[in-house]
N, C-alpha and C positions, 0 to 999 in steps of 0.2 A: 109297183109298190115302193114307196119311199120310206126310209127309216130316218128317224130323228137322231142326230148325233148329240150326245151330251158334251158340254165343254169340259175340259180337263179340270180336276180339282186344283185349286190354288194352294200353293205351299204357304204354311204359316210363317209369318215374319218373325224373326228373332232379333233381340237386342244385342248390342256388342258384348254386354256382360254375359249373356247366354252363350254366345259363340266362343268368346275368348276366356271365360271365367276359369274353367278347369285346366286348360293348357297353361294359363298364367300361374295358377297355384302349383301345378306340377313343376313348372320351370323355376319358380322361386324355391320350392323345396329341394330341387336338384342343386341349385346354386348354393343353398345353405349347406347341403351335404358335401359338396365339393370343397367349400371354404372350411368347413369343420374338419374335413379329412386332412387338409393342408396345414392348418395352424394349430390344431388341438391334439391333446392326448387324453387318455382316460375316458371320461364320459363323452367327450367329443367324438371319439371313435365310434361309440354306439350311436350317437346322433347321425354321424355320416353314414353308417351302415343302414340305418332305418330310412333316412332320406333318399339314399341312392337305390334302395331296394324297391321303393314305391313305383318308379316307372317300369321296372322289370315285372313286378307283379301285375300292374295294370295292363301291360302288353300281353302277358300270359292269359289274363282274364278275358280280354277281348279276342284273343286268338282262339281260345278254347270254347267260347260261348257258341251255342247253337245258332245256325243261320236261319233267317226268316224265310 
C-alpha cells in the first residue's frame, strides 16, 4: 500500500517593510531617547525615559507571552 505525501506548505513571502518595519521604528525611537538623554533637560528627560523604556517593555512582552 502506498501513501501519498503532500508537499510542505509554502511560506508566505513578506516585503522588506514587513520584515524591517518594527525593528526600524524601535531603533529610531531608541536613538531619539539616547540623544534626548545626552543633550536635554526637563521634558527631554521624560522623552528619553519613555523612548528607552520601549525596547525593555517589548522584550518583557515577548518573553512572557505564551508559547504556541
